[in-house]
N, C-alpha and C positions, 0 to 999 in steps of 0.2 A: 504494500500500500504506500502511496506517495506521501510525502511530508505534509502537503497541503490538505489531503484528506484526513490525516490524523489530527490536524489542527481544527478541523471542523467538528463541532460536537453535534449531537442530534438536533438541538434547537436551531442551530444555524442552518443545517440542511433542510429542516422543515420550513423555516422562514424563507430560505432561498426558493424552495419548490412552490410555496404559496404565492410568492411575489411575481412569478413569471406568468405571462399571459397564456391563454389556452393554446394558441398556435405554437408557442415555444415550449410547452410542457413536454412534448415528445423528445425534443432536443435536449432538454434538461435531464430527463430520465436516462437518455443514452450517455450523456456526459458523466453522470454519476455512476452508471454501470461500468463504464470504462475505467474510471478512477478506482473503483473497488474490485476490479478484476485481477489486480496484482496479487501474487501469492501472499498469504498471511503467515507471519512467523509463528512457529509452534508455541503454544501456551497463550497466545493472544486471540481473543474472540473478535469476530468481524463486527463492525459497528452496525447497529440496527437502524435502518432508514425507513421511516414511516412513509407510506405512499399517501399523498394528500392530493385529492382532486381539486383543482382550482375551480372556483365558481365562475360561471360566465358573467361577464360584465354587462349589466343591464342598465340602461339609462333610466333614471327615476322619472316616473310619470308625474307631470305637474298636476297640481290640484285643478279642479274645474275652475275655469276663469269666468269672472263676472263680465257683464257688459253694461255699457252706459244706457241711460234711459232714452229710448227713442222718442222723438218729438211727437209721434202719432200714437204713443202708448196709451192704452185705456185699461183700467182694471177689469178683470174678468167678472162674469155674472156672479161667481161664487163670493167675490169680495162684497158685492152689494147685499147678498143674502147674509153674509157675516155681519154687516152693519145693522141690518134689521134685527138679527138675533141679539146683538149687543145693545139694541135700542138707541142707536146713534142716528140722528136724522140724515138721510141720504142727501137731502138738499144742502145741509150744512157742509157735508164732506165735498160735494161737487162744487159748491160755491166758494168755500173758504179754504179747506185743507188741500184739495187737489191742485188748484193753481199755484199755491205756495210750494207744495211738494215738487211740482214740475219745474218751477223757476229755480228752486234751491239746487236740485240735482242737475239741471242743465248747466248751471254755473259752477258746479263743484269740480275742481281741478284734480288731476292725478288719479292714482289708483283707488282712492277712497270714493271716487265718483262712479265706480263700477260695482254692480251688485249681481249676485246669482239669482235672487228672487225679488223682483220689484214689488210684487203683490205683498209679500211678507214685510218688506220695508215700509210700504204704505200702511199696512195694518199697525205696525209699531208707531208710525207717526200719528195715526188716528187715535190709538190708545193713549199716547202721551198727551196729545192735544185735548182729548176728552177728559183725561184725568186732571190736566191743568184747568180746564174749564169747570170741572166739578169743584175744584178748590175755589175758583172764582165764584161759583154759585153759593158755596158755603160763606164766602165773604160778602155776598150780596147784601147782607144786613148792614154792611158798612158803606153801601152805595155803589158797589161794583155792578156791572151789567150781567144779568142772568141770560146767557146765550140760549138756554132752552126755551125762553119765553120770547125770543126775537123772531119776528116773522121773516123767514128767508125766502118766501115765495114758494112757488110750486116747482116741481122738477121740470115741467114743460117750459118754464120761463128761463131756464138756464141755457 
């Protein structure tokens, strides 16, 4: 056995074999086999070399990417059903929240302006706005406007 092979211990051989690419794995095995084919002195055991299969290099898949709000985007029918279930006036959402929502996200720069689910984002906006309005309704005793009592008109007028 050559001096270089004696200098390599098992961990170095294993590390060497795992660092090579799949295409070079066969060549590395042949090189190690040639190094260890020299006769071994009596009384010395041959080093044990673990066969390690290199894992194929796979590019990481990027997470699903969001998209910006399209100018012609409209919430689906299921959103309006959700509003009714939450007892949030549809006229209020169409006349107040939706235009503000569109303007805000149209002007939002960078990656934070891209979303995976615009309907979910709008639901969060409506929840937050309605919660804030409910705090305002609670404060209506102090003279704040109660938005549940405001006449927003009918849906046909929007």
